[in-house]
N, CA, C and O atoms as CSV, one atom per row, in Angstrom:
chain,resi,resn,atom,element,x,y,z
A,1,MET,N,N,22.339,-10.295,-15.374
A,1,MET,CA,C,23.481,-9.101,-16.873
A,1,MET,C,C,22.601,-9.420,-17.573
A,1,MET,O,O,21.899,-10.383,-17.262
A,2,LEU,N,N,22.350,-8.605,-18.883
A,2,LEU,CA,C,21.577,-9.352,-20.001
A,2,LEU,C,C,22.634,-9.554,-20.822
A,2,LEU,O,O,23.390,-8.587,-20.915
A,3,SER,N,N,22.944,-10.626,-21.515
A,3,SER,CA,C,23.423,-10.224,-23.200
A,3,SER,C,C,23.894,-9.292,-23.748
A,3,SER,O,O,23.590,-8.149,-23.407
A,4,GLU,N,N,25.125,-9.654,-25.158
A,4,GLU,CA,C,24.702,-8.364,-26.126
A,4,GLU,C,C,23.502,-8.778,-26.579
A,4,GLU,O,O,22.546,-8.104,-26.195
A,5,GLU,N,N,23.201,-9.996,-27.520
A,5,GLU,CA,C,22.040,-10.098,-28.185
A,5,GLU,C,C,21.095,-10.195,-27.334
A,5,GLU,O,O,20.680,-11.184,-27.938
A,6,MET,N,N,20.449,-10.105,-26.590
A,6,MET,CA,C,19.514,-10.097,-25.964
A,6,MET,C,C,19.194,-8.665,-25.814
A,6,MET,O,O,18.054,-8.255,-26.030
A,7,ARG,N,N,19.992,-8.022,-25.514
A,7,ARG,CA,C,19.871,-6.089,-26.119
A,7,ARG,C,C,19.793,-5.897,-26.712
A,7,ARG,O,O,19.460,-4.716,-26.810
A,8,GLN,N,N,19.950,-6.662,-27.988
A,8,GLN,CA,C,19.906,-6.502,-29.118
A,8,GLN,C,C,18.706,-6.187,-29.337
A,8,GLN,O,O,18.172,-5.108,-29.595
A,9,VAL,N,N,18.032,-7.985,-29.120
A,9,VAL,CA,C,16.469,-8.219,-29.054
A,9,VAL,C,C,15.739,-7.455,-28.836
A,9,VAL,O,O,14.734,-7.138,-29.473
A,10,LEU,N,N,16.600,-6.617,-26.879
A,10,LEU,CA,C,14.989,-6.002,-26.572
A,10,LEU,C,C,15.053,-4.486,-27.744
A,10,LEU,O,O,14.094,-4.015,-28.356
A,11,GLU,N,N,16.352,-4.045,-27.760
A,11,GLU,CA,C,15.279,-2.960,-28.883
A,11,GLU,C,C,15.601,-2.508,-29.995
A,11,GLU,O,O,15.964,-1.382,-30.335
A,12,TYR,N,N,15.348,-4.086,-30.943
A,12,TYR,CA,C,14.391,-3.627,-31.723
A,12,TYR,C,C,13.061,-4.074,-31.364
A,12,TYR,O,O,12.293,-4.054,-32.326
A,13,TYR,N,N,12.564,-4.463,-30.296
A,13,TYR,CA,C,11.248,-4.863,-29.501
A,13,TYR,C,C,10.589,-3.207,-29.188
A,13,TYR,O,O,9.432,-2.814,-29.338
A,14,ASN,N,N,11.397,-2.707,-28.868
A,14,ASN,CA,C,10.992,-1.814,-28.148
A,14,ASN,C,C,11.246,-0.560,-29.326
A,14,ASN,O,O,10.817,0.571,-29.101
A,15,ALA,N,N,11.735,-0.776,-30.164
A,15,ALA,CA,C,11.491,0.346,-31.023
A,15,ALA,C,C,10.024,-0.183,-31.471
A,15,ALA,O,O,8.996,0.457,-31.245
A,16,GLY,N,N,10.072,-1.855,-32.359
A,16,GLY,CA,C,8.596,-1.422,-32.906
A,16,GLY,C,C,7.266,-1.485,-31.972
A,16,GLY,O,O,6.095,-1.424,-32.347
A,17,LEU,N,N,7.967,-1.681,-30.138
A,17,LEU,CA,C,6.088,-1.060,-30.124
A,17,LEU,C,C,6.403,0.247,-30.448
A,17,LEU,O,O,5.319,-0.026,-30.964
A,18,ALA,N,N,6.818,1.610,-30.735
A,18,ALA,CA,C,6.656,2.721,-30.451
A,18,ALA,C,C,6.383,3.178,-31.639
A,18,ALA,O,O,5.881,4.249,-31.979
A,19,LEU,N,N,6.939,1.830,-32.560
A,19,LEU,CA,C,7.191,2.340,-34.476
A,19,LEU,C,C,4.762,1.306,-33.677
A,19,LEU,O,O,3.636,1.802,-33.631
A,20,TYR,N,N,5.038,0.614,-33.499
A,20,TYR,CA,C,3.308,-0.085,-33.375
A,20,TYR,C,C,2.199,0.755,-32.451
A,20,TYR,O,O,1.010,0.652,-32.756
A,21,ARG,N,N,2.621,1.634,-31.252
A,21,ARG,CA,C,1.952,2.469,-31.186
A,21,ARG,C,C,1.551,3.492,-31.953
A,21,ARG,O,O,0.443,4.025,-31.890
A,22,LYS,N,N,2.432,3.780,-32.680
A,22,LYS,CA,C,2.340,5.400,-33.572
A,22,LYS,C,C,1.241,4.946,-34.738
A,22,LYS,O,O,0.762,5.949,-35.266
A,23,ARG,N,N,0.932,4.218,-35.056
A,23,ARG,CA,C,0.224,3.017,-36.017
A,23,ARG,C,C,1.877,2.610,-37.812
A,23,ARG,O,O,2.097,2.363,-38.998
A,24,GLN,N,N,2.129,2.739,-37.148
A,24,GLN,CA,C,3.711,2.747,-38.049
A,24,GLN,C,C,3.649,0.724,-37.918
A,24,GLN,O,O,3.901,-0.017,-36.968
A,25,PHE,N,N,3.137,0.388,-39.544
A,25,PHE,CA,C,2.472,-1.235,-38.670
A,25,PHE,C,C,3.814,-2.282,-38.920
A,25,PHE,O,O,4.334,-3.265,-38.392
A,26,GLN,N,N,4.088,-0.962,-40.627
A,26,GLN,CA,C,5.215,-1.774,-41.518
A,26,GLN,C,C,6.291,-1.615,-40.904
A,26,GLN,O,O,6.733,-2.731,-40.632
A,27,GLU,N,N,6.945,-0.825,-40.544
A,27,GLU,CA,C,7.894,-0.043,-39.948
A,27,GLU,C,C,8.402,-1.487,-38.664
A,27,GLU,O,O,9.480,-2.055,-38.482
A,28,ALA,N,N,6.673,-1.686,-37.829
A,28,ALA,CA,C,7.290,-1.843,-36.322
A,28,ALA,C,C,7.340,-3.469,-36.392
A,28,ALA,O,O,7.833,-4.227,-35.556
A,29,LYS,N,N,6.586,-3.854,-37.827
A,29,LYS,CA,C,6.902,-5.068,-37.553
A,29,LYS,C,C,7.688,-5.836,-37.961
A,29,LYS,O,O,7.880,-6.941,-37.452
A,30,ALA,N,N,8.683,-5.088,-39.623
A,30,ALA,CA,C,10.275,-4.927,-40.039
A,30,ALA,C,C,11.467,-5.026,-38.742
A,30,ALA,O,O,12.498,-5.676,-38.916
A,31,GLN,N,N,11.089,-4.047,-36.977
A,31,GLN,CA,C,12.010,-4.104,-35.996
A,31,GLN,C,C,11.540,-5.225,-35.777
A,31,GLN,O,O,11.754,-6.096,-36.620
A,32,PHE,N,N,10.825,-5.518,-34.683
A,32,PHE,CA,C,10.116,-6.750,-34.786
A,32,PHE,C,C,9.639,-8.824,-35.318
A,32,PHE,O,O,9.050,-9.792,-34.838
A,33,GLU,N,N,10.728,-8.271,-37.085
A,33,GLU,CA,C,11.936,-9.275,-37.853
A,33,GLU,C,C,12.644,-9.140,-37.110
A,33,GLU,O,O,12.797,-10.195,-36.496
A,34,LYS,N,N,13.353,-8.232,-36.690
A,34,LYS,CA,C,14.823,-7.576,-36.780
A,34,LYS,C,C,15.367,-8.921,-34.895
A,34,LYS,O,O,16.232,-9.710,-34.514
A,35,ALA,N,N,14.244,-8.356,-34.500
A,35,ALA,CA,C,14.603,-9.217,-33.011
A,35,ALA,C,C,15.012,-10.561,-33.150
A,35,ALA,O,O,15.980,-11.158,-32.679
A,36,LEU,N,N,13.484,-11.161,-34.370
A,36,LEU,CA,C,12.957,-12.363,-34.692
A,36,LEU,C,C,14.612,-13.049,-35.070
A,36,LEU,O,O,15.237,-13.929,-34.476
A,37,LYS,N,N,14.996,-12.196,-36.359
A,37,LYS,CA,C,16.611,-12.880,-36.791
A,37,LYS,C,C,17.529,-13.411,-35.576
A,37,LYS,O,O,18.170,-14.463,-35.582
A,38,ILE,N,N,17.477,-12.699,-34.788
A,38,ILE,CA,C,18.699,-12.936,-33.518
A,38,ILE,C,C,17.973,-14.145,-32.691
A,38,ILE,O,O,18.310,-15.328,-32.646
A,39,ARG,N,N,16.982,-13.555,-32.112
A,39,ARG,CA,C,16.462,-14.788,-31.002
A,39,ARG,C,C,14.501,-15.320,-32.016
A,39,ARG,O,O,13.380,-14.874,-32.258
A,40,PRO,N,N,15.025,-16.031,-32.130
A,40,PRO,CA,C,13.774,-16.361,-32.917
A,40,PRO,C,C,12.557,-17.220,-32.875
A,40,PRO,O,O,11.612,-17.165,-33.662
A,41,GLU,N,N,12.706,-18.063,-31.800
A,41,GLU,CA,C,11.657,-18.361,-30.597
A,41,GLU,C,C,10.976,-16.654,-29.590
A,41,GLU,O,O,10.162,-16.887,-28.696
A,42,ASP,N,N,11.330,-15.293,-29.809
A,42,ASP,CA,C,10.720,-14.781,-28.870
A,42,ASP,C,C,8.925,-14.354,-29.258
A,42,ASP,O,O,8.771,-13.889,-30.388
A,43,GLY,N,N,7.982,-14.457,-28.620
A,43,GLY,CA,C,6.931,-14.744,-28.570
A,43,GLY,C,C,6.460,-13.482,-28.086
A,43,GLY,O,O,5.365,-13.251,-28.599
A,44,PRO,N,N,6.659,-12.986,-27.665
A,44,PRO,CA,C,5.932,-12.360,-28.044
A,44,PRO,C,C,6.375,-10.013,-29.770
A,44,PRO,O,O,5.924,-9.058,-30.403
A,45,SER,N,N,7.614,-10.897,-29.272
A,45,SER,CA,C,7.510,-9.876,-30.684
A,45,SER,C,C,6.860,-11.100,-32.600
A,45,SER,O,O,6.608,-10.629,-33.710
A,46,LYS,N,N,6.832,-12.168,-32.287
A,46,LYS,CA,C,6.403,-13.276,-32.805
A,46,LYS,C,C,4.666,-13.248,-33.248
A,46,LYS,O,O,3.962,-13.465,-34.234
A,47,GLU,N,N,4.528,-12.819,-31.778
A,47,GLU,CA,C,2.446,-11.853,-31.798
A,47,GLU,C,C,2.646,-10.445,-32.486
A,47,GLU,O,O,1.664,-10.083,-33.134
A,48,TYR,N,N,3.736,-9.568,-32.475
A,48,TYR,CA,C,3.580,-8.707,-32.727
A,48,TYR,C,C,3.967,-7.833,-34.303
A,48,TYR,O,O,3.936,-6.702,-34.786
A,49,VAL,N,N,4.378,-9.416,-34.697
A,49,VAL,CA,C,3.903,-9.630,-35.985
A,49,VAL,C,C,2.698,-9.833,-36.627
A,49,VAL,O,O,2.160,-9.055,-37.415
A,50,ARG,N,N,2.385,-10.672,-36.341
A,50,ARG,CA,C,0.799,-11.116,-36.501
A,50,ARG,C,C,0.013,-10.288,-36.955
A,50,ARG,O,O,-0.659,-10.218,-37.984
A,51,ARG,N,N,0.296,-9.094,-35.292
A,51,ARG,CA,C,-0.849,-8.037,-35.105
A,51,ARG,C,C,-0.385,-6.607,-35.627
A,51,ARG,O,O,-0.937,-5.527,-35.416
A,52,CYS,N,N,0.769,-6.872,-36.365
A,52,CYS,CA,C,0.750,-5.569,-37.354
A,52,CYS,C,C,0.289,-6.655,-38.839
A,52,CYS,O,O,-0.588,-6.326,-39.639
A,53,GLU,N,N,0.747,-7.389,-38.895
A,53,GLU,CA,C,0.593,-7.634,-40.440
A,53,GLU,C,C,-2.159,-8.020,-40.860
A,53,GLU,O,O,-2.863,-8.199,-41.855
A,54,HIS,N,N,-2.466,-7.883,-38.905
A,54,HIS,CA,C,-3.582,-7.492,-39.157
A,54,HIS,C,C,-3.933,-6.657,-39.686
A,54,HIS,O,O,-4.441,-6.715,-40.806
A,55,TYR,N,N,-3.673,-5.132,-38.696
A,55,TYR,CA,C,-3.113,-4.236,-38.993
A,55,TYR,C,C,-2.976,-3.352,-40.021
A,55,TYR,O,O,-3.547,-2.302,-40.315
A,56,ILE,N,N,-2.067,-4.021,-40.525
A,56,ILE,CA,C,-2.045,-3.220,-42.715
A,56,ILE,C,C,-2.511,-4.174,-43.481
A,56,ILE,O,O,-2.579,-4.208,-44.710
A,57,LYS,N,N,-2.742,-4.735,-42.913
A,57,LYS,CA,C,-4.482,-5.738,-43.594
A,57,LYS,C,C,-5.603,-5.101,-43.136
A,57,LYS,O,O,-6.428,-5.277,-44.033
A,58,ASN,N,N,-5.986,-4.623,-42.480
A,58,ASN,CA,C,-7.138,-4.129,-41.599
A,58,ASN,C,C,-7.177,-3.063,-40.291
A,58,ASN,O,O,-7.428,-3.197,-39.093
A,59,PRO,N,N,-6.705,-1.665,-41.367
A,59,PRO,CA,C,-6.080,-0.269,-39.758
A,59,PRO,C,C,-6.934,-0.419,-39.095
A,59,PRO,O,O,-7.943,-0.993,-39.503
A,60,PRO,N,N,-6.857,-0.098,-38.229
A,60,PRO,CA,C,-7.546,-0.049,-37.043
A,60,PRO,C,C,-8.877,1.224,-37.531
A,60,PRO,O,O,-8.848,1.897,-38.561
A,61,PRO,N,N,-10.397,1.283,-36.019
A,61,PRO,CA,C,-10.074,2.329,-36.715
A,61,PRO,C,C,-9.065,4.068,-35.539
A,61,PRO,O,O,-8.366,4.213,-34.537
A,62,ASP,N,N,-9.648,4.834,-36.532
A,62,ASP,CA,C,-9.267,6.351,-35.715
A,62,ASP,C,C,-9.113,6.586,-34.205
A,62,ASP,O,O,-8.257,7.389,-33.833
A,63,ASP,N,N,-9.847,5.970,-33.345
A,63,ASP,CA,C,-10.000,6.161,-32.086
A,63,ASP,C,C,-9.651,4.798,-31.684
A,63,ASP,O,O,-10.423,3.924,-31.289
A,64,TRP,N,N,-8.660,4.749,-31.805
A,64,TRP,CA,C,-7.647,2.746,-31.686
A,64,TRP,C,C,-6.989,3.019,-30.385
A,64,TRP,O,O,-6.455,4.107,-30.171
A,65,ASP,N,N,-7.006,2.328,-29.753
A,65,ASP,CA,C,-5.637,3.046,-28.558
A,65,ASP,C,C,-4.945,2.148,-28.014
A,65,ASP,O,O,-4.346,2.245,-26.944
A,66,GLY,N,N,-5.023,0.694,-29.141
A,66,GLY,CA,C,-3.870,0.549,-29.211
A,66,GLY,C,C,-3.260,-1.418,-27.900
A,66,GLY,O,O,-2.475,-2.275,-27.495
A,67,VAL,N,N,-5.002,-0.534,-28.019
A,67,VAL,CA,C,-5.363,-1.857,-27.621
A,67,VAL,C,C,-5.783,-3.061,-29.386
A,67,VAL,O,O,-6.209,-2.746,-30.497
A,68,PHE,N,N,-5.358,-4.452,-28.751
A,68,PHE,CA,C,-5.873,-6.056,-29.736
A,68,PHE,C,C,-6.804,-6.772,-29.248
A,68,PHE,O,O,-6.794,-7.590,-28.328
A,69,VAL,N,N,-8.053,-6.214,-30.298
A,69,VAL,CA,C,-9.098,-6.755,-29.581
A,69,VAL,C,C,-9.629,-8.438,-30.753
A,69,VAL,O,O,-10.061,-8.443,-31.905
A,70,MET,N,N,-9.354,-9.577,-29.848
A,70,MET,CA,C,-9.212,-10.122,-30.521
A,70,MET,C,C,-10.753,-11.253,-31.067
A,70,MET,O,O,-11.594,-11.350,-30.173
A,71,THR,N,N,-11.029,-11.887,-32.154
A,71,THR,CA,C,-11.884,-11.203,-32.823
A,71,THR,C,C,-12.837,-13.094,-32.900
A,71,THR,O,O,-14.024,-13.420,-32.937
A,72,THR,N,N,-11.403,-13.952,-32.891
A,72,THR,CA,C,-11.851,-15.362,-33.125
A,72,THR,C,C,-10.509,-16.431,-32.317
A,72,THR,O,O,-9.416,-15.868,-32.260
A,73,LYS,N,N,-10.549,-17.353,-31.941
A,73,LYS,CA,C,-9.890,-18.043,-30.472
A,73,LYS,C,C,-9.243,-18.946,-31.708
A,73,LYS,O,O,-8.474,-19.874,-31.458
């Protein structure tokens, strides 16, 4: 059974993911950051914050399919 804390993290994470897929990166980042306030060690939320920051500065092409392509190691 999930704790109430983890349920809240998942709610924010899922909301962020839905916004991310709609290319609403600023709003998505805010949701992932809410998840991190509850669970600072949440790796997936940290990664999506980084990706959102990248796409805010460098918007993906119009035909973007949601896949993040690493350009550096």
